[in-house]
Backbone bond lengths (Angstrom), bond angles and torsions (degrees), N, CA, C in turn:
res aa  C-N    CA-C-N  psi(-1)  N-CA   C-N-CA  omega(-1)  CA-C   N-CA-C  phi
1 X - - - 1.471 - - 1.530 113.04 -
2 X 1.273 114.52 126.75 1.569 113.25 178.25 1.477 108.33 -87.68
3 X 1.347 107.54 133.95 1.549 112.13 178.04 1.578 110.47 -114.29
4 X 1.407 112.56 119.82 1.314 117.53 172.13 1.460 114.26 -97.50
5 X 1.318 120.84 141.95 1.532 120.45 -176.22 1.524 105.60 -100.53
6 X 1.394 115.59 87.89 1.458 124.05 179.23 1.507 107.51 -164.57
7 X 1.348 107.33 166.02 1.513 115.27 174.89 1.479 108.14 -81.23
8 X 1.311 117.04 174.33 1.530 123.54 -174.55 1.563 108.34 -74.16
9 X 1.302 119.22 -13.96 1.489 120.42 174.17 1.439 115.25 -61.25
10 X 1.258 120.42 -27.55 1.403 126.57 -176.89 1.637 111.18 -72.34
11 X 1.315 115.99 131.93 1.531 120.15 -178.05 1.427 114.04 -108.65
12 X 1.273 117.98 155.87 1.510 122.22 -178.48 1.669 107.11 -72.99
13 X 1.362 105.87 156.18 1.459 113.65 -179.54 1.524 107.87 -116.93
14 X 1.408 113.19 173.34 1.438 121.43 -174.58 1.565 108.02 -93.67
15 X 1.384 112.61 -173.54 1.430 116.58 175.29 1.436 120.85 -69.34
16 X 1.348 115.37 -13.62 1.484 119.11 175.64 1.492 116.35 -68.62
17 X 1.409 114.41 -7.62 1.490 120.25 178.25 1.543 103.20 -100.12
18 X 1.393 113.33 135.38 1.371 121.01 179.68 1.537 110.94 -72.09
19 X 1.418 115.81 157.36 1.434 119.92 178.47 1.561 107.10 -80.77
20 X 1.340 118.13 149.57 1.429 120.59 178.94 1.371 106.69 -64.34
21 X 1.374 119.10 134.23 1.526 123.44 179.47 1.591 109.84 -74.40
22 X 1.308 115.10 -14.87 1.524 116.26 -178.49 1.579 112.18 -94.00
23 X 1.375 119.95 -47.59 1.416 119.70 -177.13 1.504 112.38 -110.34
24 X 1.352 120.75 -7.16 1.449 123.57 174.22 1.493 116.11 85.24
25 X 1.390 119.50 -1.61 1.465 120.02 -178.66 1.523 111.14 -95.35
26 X 1.289 112.02 154.38 1.441 122.79 171.12 1.542 110.38 -74.99
27 X 1.209 115.66 126.57 1.572 118.34 -175.27 1.477 112.07 -59.84
28 X 1.264 114.08 151.92 1.522 121.19 158.90 1.463 108.36 -100.56
29 X 1.453 117.08 161.43 1.475 121.89 -172.92 1.473 106.87 -131.66
30 X 1.376 114.74 153.81 1.425 122.68 171.74 1.502 107.70 -136.20
31 X 1.348 109.26 127.95 1.447 114.24 175.04 1.532 111.39 -112.38
32 X 1.297 121.89 119.52 1.492 121.38 -179.63 1.507 110.00 -132.33
33 X 1.305 117.38 -177.51 1.495 124.63 -165.44 1.513 108.48 -52.51
34 X 1.303 121.31 -49.38 1.509 121.92 -173.73 1.503 115.84 -112.92
35 X 1.399 114.82 30.27 1.474 117.63 175.03 1.509 115.18 167.81
36 X 1.341 111.23 -176.17 1.491 117.30 179.13 1.481 102.91 -147.59
37 X 1.338 118.23 140.85 1.439 119.04 -178.09 1.489 115.61 -147.61
38 X 1.385 124.91 165.98 1.456 123.99 -179.71 1.508 106.26 -116.34
39 X 1.306 114.90 167.68 1.490 125.54 174.39 1.582 111.17 -150.31
40 X 1.221 117.85 140.29 1.441 123.86 170.53 1.567 107.47 -134.81
41 X 1.328 115.21 -144.53 1.465 117.54 -175.49 1.526 106.89 -103.22
42 X 1.355 119.99 7.89 1.471 123.85 -179.68 1.480 106.35 -79.54
43 X 1.303 126.37 111.49 1.421 130.47 173.98 1.440 114.07 147.91
44 X 1.374 114.08 -163.08 1.512 119.34 -172.55 1.598 109.59 -105.26
45 X 1.317 114.86 -41.40 1.435 121.57 -178.35 1.631 113.04 -160.05
46 X 1.253 114.89 -170.08 1.478 121.42 -179.48 1.568 114.13 -58.21
47 X 1.277 119.95 -24.75 1.348 122.63 177.89 1.442 121.66 -112.96
48 X 1.327 116.43 -13.34 1.463 124.63 172.91 1.499 108.33 -116.36
49 X 1.392 115.96 98.33 1.482 116.41 -175.55 1.502 104.67 -157.84
50 X 1.358 115.17 162.76 1.406 124.67 177.04 1.570 106.28 -68.69
51 X 1.334 117.10 142.22 1.409 120.27 174.27 1.610 112.75 -155.30
52 X 1.236 114.35 143.02 1.465 122.66 173.67 1.450 105.41 -100.42
53 X 1.374 120.37 150.90 1.435 120.83 -176.83 1.516 107.80 -134.17
54 X 1.342 117.10 169.97 1.417 129.94 174.82 1.467 111.13 -131.80
55 X 1.219 115.90 156.44 1.593 122.87 178.76 1.527 110.39 -62.31
56 X 1.279 117.01 133.44 1.475 117.95 176.82 1.541 110.46 -80.40
57 X 1.333 114.00 167.72 1.433 123.44 -177.93 1.629 106.73 -61.52
58 X 1.432 113.84 -46.33 1.440 117.37 -179.94 1.524 112.75 -59.62
59 X 1.292 118.38 -40.78 1.450 123.65 178.97 1.514 110.87 -61.71
60 X 1.369 116.53 -40.00 1.495 121.72 178.17 1.539 109.32 -65.53
61 X 1.376 117.08 -38.36 1.456 117.66 178.01 1.457 111.24 -70.51
62 X 1.276 118.69 -41.70 1.528 120.06 176.68 1.482 114.09 -64.37
63 X 1.338 118.54 -36.86 1.505 120.45 -175.24 1.594 108.52 -95.86
64 X 1.293 113.93 3.75 1.476 117.06 -178.59 1.527 113.63 52.49
65 X 1.340 114.79 47.66 1.448 121.05 178.76 1.539 107.29 -120.02
66 X 1.352 113.30 162.56 1.492 116.80 -171.77 1.631 104.25 -85.90
67 X 1.295 111.59 134.75 1.509 118.60 176.35 1.459 109.18 -70.80
68 X 1.365 116.16 131.13 1.505 122.33 179.76 1.524 105.85 -109.19
69 X 1.374 110.95 108.71 1.504 120.75 -178.59 1.531 111.40 -58.93
70 X 1.281 118.71 -31.53 1.476 126.95 178.06 1.507 114.20 -99.11
71 X 1.385 114.73 11.33 1.499 116.54 179.21 1.495 115.84 -55.04
72 X 1.295 119.33 -39.80 1.467 118.65 -177.77 1.524 110.40 -71.39
73 X 1.312 117.63 -46.75 1.435 119.37 -178.46 1.655 108.28 -63.73
74 X 1.285 118.56 -39.43 1.399 118.69 178.27 1.514 109.52 -62.19
75 X 1.371 117.95 -50.26 1.387 118.28 178.54 1.496 117.62 -63.84
76 X 1.282 118.11 -32.00 1.567 123.00 171.86 1.456 108.68 -61.38
77 X 1.362 119.28 -55.08 1.423 126.52 -171.18 1.505 109.83 -67.08
78 X 1.338 117.73 -35.21 1.479 119.71 177.88 1.488 108.06 -71.72
79 X 1.343 123.24 -40.16 1.426 121.07 174.99 1.471 113.34 -62.23
80 X 1.386 119.52 -39.95 1.457 121.94 177.38 1.484 116.56 -55.77
81 X 1.423 111.51 -42.44 1.380 121.46 -179.26 1.521 114.70 -80.53
82 X 1.304 123.08 -29.43 1.450 125.60 -169.55 1.593 114.79 -124.64
83 X 1.352 115.19 -25.47 1.411 119.51 -173.22 1.567 113.44 82.43
84 X 1.270 114.88 3.77 1.444 122.95 179.38 1.533 110.27 -99.67
85 X 1.346 114.66 129.24 1.479 119.64 176.70 1.526 106.22 -95.10
86 X 1.379 111.25 131.90 1.502 125.04 -175.75 1.531 107.32 -80.05
87 X 1.392 115.05 -43.60 1.532 120.40 -172.48 1.584 102.91 -132.88
88 X 1.291 110.72 130.56 1.460 118.81 -179.49 1.596 104.78 -108.26
89 X 1.423 113.09 132.92 1.479 117.00 178.35 1.516 112.17 -64.91
90 X 1.355 117.60 150.41 1.396 126.12 -170.83 1.591 108.87 -55.32
91 X 1.275 116.46 -33.52 1.500 118.02 -174.40 1.549 109.19 -76.40
92 X 1.339 119.88 -8.74 1.440 120.85 178.25 1.526 112.15 -108.94
93 X 1.393 118.01 -10.70 1.393 122.90 -174.93 1.497 108.71 -72.87
94 X 1.469 112.30 149.52 1.475 121.21 179.05 1.575 110.44 -116.08
95 X 1.294 114.50 -0.31 1.444 114.69 179.24 1.392 117.99 -97.41
96 X 1.371 118.89 8.33 1.479 121.84 172.70 1.521 111.92 85.04
97 X 1.272 121.52 -4.84 1.482 125.97 177.74 1.451 111.32 -78.20
98 X 1.366 117.36 149.87 1.485 124.22 173.77 1.463 110.69 -80.74
């Protein structure tokens, strides 16, 4: 049985999403009012788990940047290939930006 560490709001993705290089699962994703995030089986439980994020629509409006519909997939796939995160969630940022 495959165990994903995430709540039921996360939805399955298709083959265009890379497999996690650590656990080997294809990520699930959640799009919500103020963000988008991923989940696989890397973590401790449904609430404490590894996640890649993408900029929310509200953040794009505030920062006057263009919303990237594929931003989460691009960030996830880039991280899988290189280990580099292109966008960091506001809760993990240290530069004071939202």
